[in-house]
C-alpha positions, 0 to 999 in steps of 0.5 A, a space after each residue: 121408614 116408618 114414622 110415627 106422629 101425634 096429632 094433638 099440640 103436634 100436628 095442630 093447635 089443640 091446647 089453644 082451643 082447649 083454653 076457652 073452652 076449659 075457662 067457659 067450664 070452669 065459671 058457666 058450668 062448675 061455676 067456680 073462679 078461672 085464673 090462667 097466669 100465661 106465665 105459669 105452664 101447664 098442660 091440660 092433664 094437670 089442670 084437673 088437678 091444679 082447678 081441683 077438677 073430681 075425675 067427674 068433672 074432668 069427665 063431663 068437661 071432655 065428653 061436653 067440649 071434646 067433639 067441639 074442640 077436635 073439630 076447630 083445630 088447624 095445622 101447625 105450620 108447615 105440618 101438613 106439608 111435610 108430613 105429605 112431603 115425608 109420605 112422598 118421599 117413599 115413608 110410612 105415615 102411622 098417626 097415632 093419637 089419645 083420642 078416644 071415644 066419648 059416648 055418641 060421637 064418632 071420634 075415629 070418624 071425625 078424625 078421619 074427615 079433619 085429616 081429609 080435610 086439611 089433606 093429610 095423607 098418611 098410611 094407619 090412623 091409631 086412634 085410643 093409643 094411651 101406650 104408645 111405645 107398644 103401638 110403636 114397637 107393634 108398627 116398628 116405627 123408627 122415628 116417632 115426634 109427640 109434644 106430651 112429656 110423658 110419651 117422650 119419655 115412655 118412647 125413649 124407655 124403649 128406646 124409639 128415636 123421639 122428637 119432642 115438638 116444643 109447646 110452651 108446657 113442656 120446654 123444662 123437660 130435660 133428657 140425653 136421648 131427646 131430640 127436641 124441635 122448635 117446628 117442622 121444618 127443623 123437624 124434617 133437616 133433623 130426619 132427612 139425614 136418616 132416610 
């Protein structure tokens, strides 16, 4: 089976690492008040609009902090073990991420380093994949796991069996075709019947 797996906030805790840097950027670089209500569950794509960042300001944030953020993330509980088990059981593992190049920073190289450092076994790493349905079709992906509402919606529309890794900012999303999981162990239990 070909399994497509997102990296940020699916394998690792990117959002948790992101928030303190975003606060620092708002207060120190932009000299604006930063307020974050813990009850307000908003992903990073919506924070730009909520805080009134221009496209240039948003770009400068990612240019400045993205390299640090993706070096500091840590795997979610059991993500490494389950991915490696799936690989050892004969599945093909495709890591498909929307991470993108930043000038002077080798995003592919640092991602490969991080994956090796964490011991994650995979067949193919695909970077800068903003249309994950297109990639899933090209790679003949049978099952995909992602945290992004946008990506999961796109994959479902393309009839890819999709699992949403639940986060605080996607838990409200509903789709009858969507398989929602709350842990890597749960994901493994749900798909092992299909292998």
